[in-house]
N, C-alpha and C positions, 0 to 999 in steps of 0.2 A: 283260935283267938284272932281278932282283927289286928292287923298291923304286924303280925309275926311271920317270919319266913325262915326257911331252913335250906341251906345249900351245902353241897359236898364239894370239896376242893382237893385235888390230888397233887402232891409235890413229888419230885423225882428223887429216887435213891435214898433208902434208909432201911434199917431192919425193923422199924416200928410197925407192929402189926395191929395195934389198937389206935382208934382215932383220938386226936386231940381236939379240943373245942375252943373256939374263940367266940365270945359273946360281945355284942355291941349294945351298950346300955344307953338309953335315951333320957329324956327329961323325966324327972321324978323317979328315977331308978327303974323305968320300964324297959324290959328287954325287947329290942326291936329287931335283932338279927342274931341268929345262931349259925355258926359255920363249923361243921365237922370236917376236919381235914385229915387225910391219910397220906403218909409218906410211902411211896412205892417205887419199884423199878418199872419203867414203862413197858418192859417186855413181859412182866408178870412172873419172871423166873429169877430165883436167887442164883447168882453165878459166883463161882470162885474166880478171882481175878487172875488173869493170865501173866502177870508180871509186866515187863517193859514192852509196850507196843508203841511203835512210832508211825504216825500218819502225817505225811507232808507232801507238798506244801499245803498249808491250810490258813487262809482261804485259797481256792484254786479256780482256774478257768479251764483246766484240762486234766492232765494226768496226775494222779495221786499215787504215791508209793507207800506201801504198807510193809512194815518190817517188824518181825517178832521171831523168837526161837521156835522152830518146829511148828509152823502154821499147818493146820489140818483142814479147816474150812473157813470160808469168808462169805458173809451175807451182807448185802447192802439194801437199805430200806429208805424210802422217802418219809416225809413227816406224816403222811397218811397211813404209814405202816405197810405200804405196798412193797413187795419184794422187787428190787431192781436187778439183783444178781444173787445167785447161790452157787457156789463152786467149791470143789475140793482142791486143796493146795498141798503140795509136798515141797517144803523148803522153808527158807527164812524171809522171803520177800515176795511181794505181789504188786502189780501195777494195774490201775483201773483208770480209764479215760472218761471223765465226766463231761467232756465238751459237748456231747450230744444231748445232755440233760438240761432241764430248766434250772435257772438260778434258784437257790434255796438251801435248806438244811437237809443233810442226809446222815444216816447212821450206818456205821460200818461195824459189824459184829465179827470179831476175830477169835476163832477157836484154836487153841494150841493144846499140847499135851499137859500144860500147867493149869489150864482153865480157860475162861472166856472174858474178853474185854469188849465193850461197846464204845466206840469213839464216834464223835460227830465231826463232820466236815462241812464247810460252807462253800457252795459253788456260786461264783459270781457271774 
C-alpha cells in the first residue's frame, strides 16, 4: 500500500524473544509507519552473569585493568564486532593497553567460573 513502510529495530539486552510493535498513525487514522523491534543481546548468546567485574579506568587513553574472581578468558571487540584480542587468563586480574587503538567504543567479554560479563570501555 502506498505510504506504508516497515522497519526492524534491535535494542540491547533483554530476554524478550517476541517482537514488540510501534505504529505511527497519521492524519485520519492512517497508519504511516510500523516498527517491529526486538530486544536482544548483541552477541546473540544468552549469558549467565559473572558477578562483580571491574573495568577501569573508563574512559581511558591507555591501560585498562580488568578484575574479577577466577578469570578464565578475555575477548575484546571493536564496535564492528572485529576481534581485537582473545586470550586465556588464570587469575583475578588482567591489563590491556588500548593506546595503540583508535578512539571509540570497545567491548570486553570476561569469562569466569561463575559466568560471562560483557563490559564496554571508551578509548579517548
